[in-house]
N, C-alpha and C positions, 0 to 999 in steps of 0.2 A: 569094309566089305560086308560084314555080317549084318550091320544095321541096315544097309541098303538092301540086302537080300530079304531081311525081315519085313522092311517097308513094302517091297515089291510083293512079297507073299501075302501080307495083310491086304494090300490093295486088290490083289487077285481074289482073295476070299470075299472082300466087300463087294466087288463087281459080280462075283458069282451069286452072292446072296441077293443083290439087287435084281439080277436076271431072274432068279427063281421067284422072287416076290412079284415082279412084273408079270410073269407068266401066270402065277396063281391069281393075281388080280384080274387078268383077262379072262381066265376060266370062271371066276366068280361073277364077273359082269355078264358073261354069256349065260350062266346059270340063272342069274337074276332076270335077264330079259326073257328067258324061256319060261320061268315061273310067272312073270307078269303076263305073258301071252296066255298061259294056261288059266290064270285067274280071270282075265278079261273074257276068255272064251266061256268059262263056267258062269260068269256073271250074265253074259248074253243068253246062255241057255236057260238060266234061272228066270231071267226076265221074260223070255219067250214062253216058258212053261206057265209062269204066272199070268201072262196075257191070255193064254189059251184057257186057263181055269176060270177066269173071270166071266166070260160069256157062258161057260158051262154052269157056273153057279147061278147066274141069272136065269138060265133056262130051267134049272131045277126048281128055283123059287117060283117061277111062273107056272110050272106044272103042279107044284104043291098047291098054289092058289086055285088053279082049275080043279084039282081033285077035291079040295075043301068045298068049293062051290057046288061041285057035283054031288058030294055027300050031303049037303044041306037040302038038296031037292028031294 
């Protein structure tokens, strides 16, 4: 009877540990998805910012050239 009780007790402990591990794994997967979404959002923002700065840099260069030409006159 004692060996059967111990076996049942150990099986219960193992099942409890499996349940806790499964829940922790689900939480970690959810956190990973959340972090991936955040990274992709930040990458899109950075790309948009970079795309906005490129025309601005070109405009600044064009104005620089015009200013230099004007100074030469």
